[in-house]
C-alpha positions in Angstrom: 51.7 -51.1 86.9 54.7 -48.9 87.3 55.0 -45.1 87.2 58.0 -43.0 88.2 59.5 -44.9 91.2 56.1 -46.3 92.3 54.7 -49.7 91.7 51.0 -50.7 91.9 49.4 -54.1 92.3 45.7 -54.3 92.0 43.7 -57.4 92.8 40.1 -58.1 91.9 39.4 -54.9 90.1 37.5 -55.2 86.8 38.4 -51.8 85.3 41.6 -50.0 86.1 42.1 -46.5 84.7 45.6 -45.3 84.0 46.7 -41.9 82.8 50.1 -40.3 82.2 49.5 -36.8 80.9 50.8 -33.3 81.3 48.7 -31.2 83.7 48.8 -27.7 85.3 47.8 -27.3 88.8 47.0 -24.6 91.4 47.5 -26.2 94.8 47.1 -22.9 96.7 43.7 -24.0 98.1 45.3 -26.9 99.7 48.8 -25.6 100.5 48.8 -21.9 100.8 52.6 -21.6 100.9 53.0 -22.8 97.3 53.2 -20.3 94.4 49.9 -19.3 92.8 50.5 -21.3 89.6 52.6 -24.4 89.3 54.3 -25.3 86.1 52.9 -28.0 83.9 54.0 -31.5 85.0 53.6 -35.1 83.8 51.2 -36.8 86.3 50.8 -40.6 86.5 47.4 -41.6 87.9 45.9 -44.9 88.7 42.2 -45.3 89.5 39.6 -48.0 89.8 36.2 -47.7 88.2 33.8 -48.8 90.9 30.8 -48.7 88.6 27.3 -47.5 89.6 25.4 -48.6 92.7 27.9 -51.4 93.4 27.1 -53.6 96.5 29.2 -56.3 98.0 32.1 -55.9 95.6 35.7 -55.8 96.8 39.2 -55.1 95.5 42.6 -54.7 97.0 45.7 -52.8 96.0 49.4 -52.6 97.1 51.5 -49.5 96.6 55.3 -50.0 96.5 57.4 -46.9 96.8 61.0 -46.5 95.5 60.8 -49.6 93.4 62.1 -50.4 89.9 59.9 -52.0 87.3 62.1 -55.1 87.3 61.8 -55.5 91.1 58.0 -54.9 90.9 57.7 -57.7 88.4 59.7 -60.1 90.6 57.4 -59.2 93.6 54.3 -59.8 91.5 55.5 -63.2 90.4 56.2 -64.2 93.9 53.0 -62.7 95.3 54.6 -61.7 98.6 51.2 -61.4 100.3 47.9 -63.1 100.7 44.6 -61.4 101.3 43.0 -63.3 104.2 39.9 -61.2 104.3 38.6 -58.1 102.7 35.1 -57.4 104.0 33.4 -54.4 105.6 34.2 -55.9 109.1 37.8 -57.1 108.6 40.6 -56.4 106.2 43.6 -58.6 106.6 46.8 -59.2 104.6 49.5 -61.8 105.4 53.0 -61.0 104.3 54.7 -64.3 103.8 58.4 -63.2 103.7 57.9 -61.0 106.8 55.9 -63.6 108.6 53.5 -60.8 109.6 49.7 -60.3 109.3 48.2 -56.9 109.3 44.6 -56.7 110.4 42.0 -53.9 110.5 39.0 -54.9 112.7 36.3 -52.4 111.7 34.3 -53.9 114.6 34.9 -56.8 117.0 35.5 -60.0 115.2 37.5 -63.2 114.6 40.0 -64.0 111.8 41.5 -67.3 111.0 45.3 -66.7 110.5 46.1 -70.3 109.5 44.8 -73.8 110.2 46.3 -73.7 113.7 45.6 -70.2 114.8 42.8 -67.6 114.9 42.7 -64.2 116.5 39.7 -62.4 118.0 39.4 -58.8 118.9 36.7 -57.4 121.2 37.1 -53.9 119.8 37.6 -52.1 116.5 41.3 -51.5 115.9 44.5 -52.3 114.0 46.5 -55.4 114.9 49.8 -56.7 113.5 50.8 -60.2 114.4 54.4 -61.4 113.8 55.7 -64.9 114.2 59.5 -65.1 114.0 61.8 -67.8 115.4 59.0 -69.3 117.5 58.2 -66.0 119.1 54.9 -64.2 118.7 54.7 -60.4 118.9 51.6 -58.3 118.5 51.2 -54.6 117.9 47.8 -53.2 118.8 46.4 -49.7 118.0 43.0 -48.3 118.7 43.2 -45.1 116.6 40.0 -43.4 117.7 41.3 -43.0 121.3 37.7 -43.6 122.5 38.0 -47.2 123.8 39.4 -47.7 127.2 39.8 -51.5 127.4 39.5 -54.6 125.2 40.8 -58.1 124.7 42.7 -59.9 122.0 42.3 -63.7 122.1 44.6 -66.1 120.2 43.2 -69.6 119.8 45.8 -72.2 118.9 49.3 -73.2 120.1 50.3 -69.8 121.4 51.1 -69.1 125.0 51.0 -65.4 125.6 49.0 -63.5 128.2 46.6 -65.6 130.2 46.6 -69.1 128.7 43.7 -71.6 129.1 44.5 -75.2 128.3 40.7 -76.0 128.3 40.0 -74.1 125.1 43.7 -73.6 123.9 43.3 -69.8 124.1 45.6 -67.0 125.2 43.7 -63.9 126.4 45.4 -60.5 126.3 43.6 -57.8 128.2 44.4 -54.4 126.7 44.2 -51.1 128.6 44.3 -48.1 126.2 43.5 -45.5 128.9 47.2 -44.7 129.7 48.6 -44.4 126.2 45.7 -43.1 124.1 46.5 -43.1 120.4 49.7 -45.0 120.9 50.4 -48.6 119.9 50.7 -51.3 122.5 53.3 -54.0 122.0 53.1 -57.5 123.4 55.3 -60.6 122.8 55.8 -64.2 124.0 59.3 -65.0 125.4 
């Protein structure tokens, strides 16, 4: 789907609602510095009908900004990403061209990144793993600023942090106490 300069890709949704109609709005309740009445504008909206009393269902979407319809169609054909997991515990998307995986751990858990590598987090947080030119880099964020310490473990052929040959695991102790709310960056080499 394309509207204005924005592209939308929606996976696993049964009913997608699309509208492009003229509307008038009064945003003064949200942004008090705007004029009392806005002029009528054409508004493109995309929504997903979740149904009633739905349990265990999932969908995923991607929003591309500043994209032409032609470029969006090329990206959709190539499918530049793969959804590794989309559950209430973990949401993970792997971006093939970027060689990055973005993971949201809603609670501690383990995710298989590929047949040779898995990642475990002992805390809820956001983790981005990149593998470029044989170098691993990891960005870690604990957005609530409530957790002081945790660990990330990489099982597979990755030597970063404290490496154990016995179980082929690298353990990365994380201390959030000094930089609350800020990402922590780690890399091999």
